[in-house]
N, C-alpha and C positions, 0 to 999 in steps of 0.2 A: 345020776346020783341026786337024791333029794337034798335040798339045802334049806336050812332054817334062815329065811330072810330077815327074821326079827333081830338077828345078831348084826346085821349090816350097820344099822344106826338106831338110836333111840327113837327117832322120828318114825321109822318104819315099824318098830315094835309098838309104838303108841298110835299108829294110824287108824286102828279100828277095822282095818281091812283083813281079809282072810290070808292074803299073801300066798295063796295057792296058785301056781302058774296056770294061766289060761291055755287052751290047746295050742299046739305048735302048728306050723304050716302043714297042711295035709298032703302036700305034694306040689306039682306044678299048678300055679294059680295065675289067672289073668284078671287084672283090675285096671281102673283108669289111673289111679294114683297109688304108688307104693311109698310109704314113709318108713325110713329106717331109723328106729329109735323111739321108744315109748317114754321119753322124758317130757319135760314141759314143751320143748320146741315141737316135737312130733305131734303131741296131743293137741296143742293149741292150733297147729296147722290143720289137723284133721277136723277139729271143732269148727273152725271158721269156713273151711272148704265145704263141709257137710251142710253148714247153715246157708252158704251162698248157693249151692246146687245140690239139693237132696238126692238127685239122681246119680251123682257120682259114686262109682264103686271105689272105696278107699280101704286099703289095708295098711296096718301099722305092724312092723316087724321088730321084735325085741329079743335080744339075746338072753335076757334073764326074765325079770318081771318089770312092769311099769314102775318107774321111779327108782330103779336099782342104782342108777348113777347119781349125778349131782342133784337131781331133782328130789331125791329122797334123803339127802345128806347135808344140805346147805344150811346156812345160818339163819334162814327165815326172814331175810330182808327183802321186801318188795319195794325197791327204791327207784329213783329216777337217775341213777348213776350210769355212766358209760365208761368202759375201760380206759379210753384215752382222754386226756384233759381237754377242755374246750379250746384253749389257745393252740394246742397241737393240731386239733381237728380243723380249726379256722385257717391255719397256715396252709393246709392241703385243700380244703373245700370252700373256704370263705366263711364270713361270720353269719350271714343270713341263713344258710343251710344248717349250720350248727345250732342256731337258735331254734329252727324248726324241729330238728332232731330232739332237742331236749324238751320242747313243748310236747312232742309225741310221747316221750318217755314219761312225762308227768301225767299225761292222760292214761298211759298204760297202767300206772299204779292204781288209778280209779277203776279201770276196766277189769282188772283182776278181781277187785272187790265186787264189781257189778255182776260178773259171771258167777262168782262164788255164791252170791245171794240168789241169783236167778235159778241156779242149778241146785240150790240147797246143799252146798258143800261146806261142811262145818270145819273150816281150816283155821279157825281162831283169828280171822282177819280183823286187825285193829289198825286204823290209819292214825297213828299218833306221832309220826315224824322221827327224826334222828337227831340225837345230841352228840356232837363231836367235841370232847373236852380238850383243853390245852393245859398241860401240867408242868410246863417250864417255859422260859422266855422264848426259846426257839419255836416250840409248838404254838405259842401265842402269836408269834409273827406269821406262822403258816395260816392260822385262823384268820388273821387280818387279810392276808393275801388271798385266801379263798373267797372272802366277802368282796374284796376289790375286783377279783376276776368275775364273780357273779354279776356285779354291777356293769362291767364292760359288756356283758352279754344280755343285758336288759332285765336281769332278775332283781327284783326289789326286796325290801325287808320282809314282805310276806312270803318270799321264796327262800331266802337265807338271811338270817340275822345274827349279829354278834351279841352274845350275852355277857354282861359283866360278871365278875367273879362271884358275887353274892347270889345272883339269880342262877348262874350255872351250878353252883353248889347245891342250891335248893332243889334243883331238878335232877342232878346226877352228882351225888356226893362222893365221887372218887377222891383219892388222896391227892393233895397238892394242886387242886384245880385253881387256875388263874383266870379262866374264862372259858367260853365255849361258843360254838355256832349251833344254830338250830334251823332245820328245814322241816316243813310239814309234809314234804313229798316222799314219804316212806311209810309203808305199812308193815306190821309184824304178822307173820303167818306161821302156821304149822306146815312145813314143806310137804311131808308125805301125805297128810290129809288132803292137801290141794291136788297133788298129782293123782292120787287114787280116786278122788271125787271127779276129777277131769276125765280119767279113763272111763268111768261109768257113764259120764255125760256123753262122750263121743260114741260109746256103744249104743246108747239110747237113740242117737242120730243115725244109726245104721252102719257105723264104721266097724270093721273087723280088726281085732287086736290078736296077733299071734305071738305068744310068748315062748321062751325057750327055743327061739328060732334065730340063731346068730347068722348075720349076713357076712359071708366070707369074701364077696367081691361085688362090686357095683359096675355096671356097664350101661351105656345108653339103652334105655328101654327095658332093663331087667336088673333084678337083685337076686343073687344066688345064695341059697341056704343049703345046709346039708340035707334037709328034707325035700327040697325041690326048688324050682326057679319061679320067681314071681315076676311076671311081665306086666309092664305098665307104660302108659304114654309119658308119664313123668315119674321119676324116682327122686325122692327128697332125702337128702343126707341131713339127718337131725341127731347126730351121734355125739356132738360136742367132743370132749377129750377122747372118747373111745374111738373116734374116727381115725386117730393116728395109727391104729392097728390094721387098717384096711390097705390093701395093695395100692401103692402110688400115693398114699396120703400121709406117710410118716413125717414128712417135713412141712406139712401144711399148718398144723397146730401143735403146740407143745403142751403136754399135760403137766400141770403144776398141782401138787398136792396141798390141800388144806387139812388141818386137824381140828377136831372139836372136843370139848369136854362139857359135862353136864353135872350140876350139883344136885343133891337131894333137895326136896322142897324146903324153902327157907322161911323162917318165922316172920310174922308181921313186923316184929320189932326191927329186924334187919331192913326190911323194905321202908319202914318209916324213916330210918336213918339214911339209907342209900338213895332214896328217890325213885325215879323211873315209875312214878305213880300211874302214868298213862300207858305203861308198857312200851315206852319209846325204845327204839334200837339205839345202841350207843357204841362209841369208839373213842379213840383219841388221835392226836395229830403226830404220832410217831410215824416213821417211814415204813416200817414193816406192818402190813395191814393186820389189824385185829378187829373183831366184831362180836357184839353180844346182844342178847335180848332176854327179857323177863318172860318166861313162858306163861301160859294160861293157868298152870297149876303152881306158879310161884317158884319154879326152879330158875337157875341162871344158866343159859346156854351160851358158851363162849368159844370162839375159834380164832385161828390165825393161819396165815400162809407165809411161806410155802417151801416145798422141796421139789426137786426135779430128779428123776431117775434116768440113768443112761439109756439111750435108745428109745426115749419116750415111753418108758415102761409103765404099765398099769398092772398091778397084781394084788390079789387080796391081802397078801402079807405086808403090803405097804399101807394098809388102812389103819393099822394100830401100831404106833411107835411109842413105846414107853418114855423115851427121852423127850419126845415132843409133848406128850401128855404132862410130864413133869414141868417142862418149860412153860406151857400154857397155864398150868396151875400157879406157877410162880408169878406170871404176869397178872393173872386175875387177882391173886391175893395182894399184889403190889397196888392194884387199882382199889381194891376193897379189903383192907387189912382185917376187917371183922370176919372174913371168910377163911382166915388161916386155920387149918385143921378141919375144914368142912369136908364132908364126904363127897367125893367125886364118884357118882354112880355109874357113869357111862363115858366112854371115849370112842371116837371113830374118826375116820378120814375119808377122803375122796378126792378125785382129780377134777380140776377145771381146766379149760383150754385157753391158751394164750396165742394170739396171732403175733407174727414177728414184729409188726408195727403197732401192736396193741389196739388195732381198729377191728372191732367185731364187724361181721358182714352178713348180708343176706342177698340171695340172688337166684336167678333162673337163666339157664342156658337152654332156650327153647329148642334150638336146632339139635341139641344132643339129648333133650328130654331129661336134664339133670338140674335139680335145684338144691340149695344149701342154706344153712344158717349156722352161726357159731362164733367162737372166739370171745365168749362173754367175760372170761376171767373173773368169775364169781359174781357178776352183776346180772345173772341170767333170769331171775324170777320175773322181772318186768320186761327185760329185753326179749325174752322168749315169747311173751305175749305179743309184743310189737312185731317180732319176726313171724309169728304164726299168721297174724292178720295181713302182713305184707306179702308173705308167700301165697296166701289165698288170693289176694288181689292180682299178683303176678301170674299165677297159674290160670285163673279164670279170665284174665285179660282185662280186668277192671282198671281203668285209669284213675287212680286216686292220689291224694297228697302223699300217702305212705310210700308209693312206688317211686317218688321223686326224692326221697330223703337221701342224704349223702352216703350212708352206708350201703345202699342198695347197689349191687353189682361191683362193690369194691373187691379188689384182689390184693391181698397182702403178699409181700415177698416170702419166699420159702425160708424156713429156718436153715441154718448151716448144717452140713453133715456132721455126724459124730466122728470123733469126740469133741469137735469144736462147739457143738450145741451144748453139750453138758458143761464144758469148761466156761462158756460164756454165761449161761444162766446161773450156774452155781456161784461163779465169782460175783455176779451182780447181787445175788441174794445175800451173800456173805458181806459184801460192802454195805448193803442197806442195814444189816444187823449191826455192823461195826459202827456205822454212823449214828444209829440209835444209842448204842452204848456210850459213844463219845458225847452225845447230846448236841449234834450239829445238824 
């Protein structure tokens, strides 16, 4: 059945790409590397592998089209964030490895921009940083704590700084702003333009992309599709949330849904009052994550997470939830009252993947010929770039600093079986929302 992929997200509709599926797997295929998933992780991995060894035969297998998942639906933050907080990581891995990981993530933000420029990918990349505003005393304490934690891990004022109320308001004039933190280590992007430009770049490097080729099972040395079996020395699992549907993977990662809304283009008068003159990404210090950006055509793209569906469910009818759209609209107009009544032209959703311990991971089991990366929990734009470079180094056997980072080879514990998984995740999400409502 033909599908109009422009309806999946505004990003895809505005990508400038044809969105016509590439040919499917033609039958049984033999390659050196088979990559399952044509999102950021799979495409970055293919890009760096082909660059390291142009003779490698690489195939990318995608159930729909490149960027169908989170890569074509996300908030457009290319940040240096990691799902787990630094102090939690340091308890497990030590402080020095965590410092090295965050240094690598800061470099990944720049690397995405470098490749976009080198490959002439017009993804609206602007590295203007992130503003996190504090809108009550509790949020202001969290902002101070975030700066204190950054200092513990060697980050100075050039990495994260606390802005007083007057400066914070001049840069992001949300309602009730008492202060803010600012980091330059984030770029604003158009997600779908990046993923489709990257797909074209890997094809220019000789990589084969097979779309409408869902992988139904992965075994050492092969990936099975309805159209045929793809055999390879290494199979890379780069499916993020969609990997939970594969046999034996249902408890490895939990798909959490985010929802996004998009306004009509806003007049210059709004932006003069609201700030975000440099197209900084923005959020606040509430517990339930929200995120926004000013698009290149002066819309406001705004999102929040999350919901979880029993059995790690991912279905198209979960992508648009009118109740969540209304809730996000209320949050957005709470931040910027001038938007009350503004036209919301688009809304969409998508799933990100959460590891049980919130530690994203990347690795290679060379004996079984299986590699993986995922668990980004919404921080995947830059993390996927770091994962792609790391997987390329692991697969080619290059001994680099990337292969010694603490997330390499990490194995998160399995999620609880249902219905305990649903009860646990849903209860925690509701407690977070209740805490925000109480202001604690």
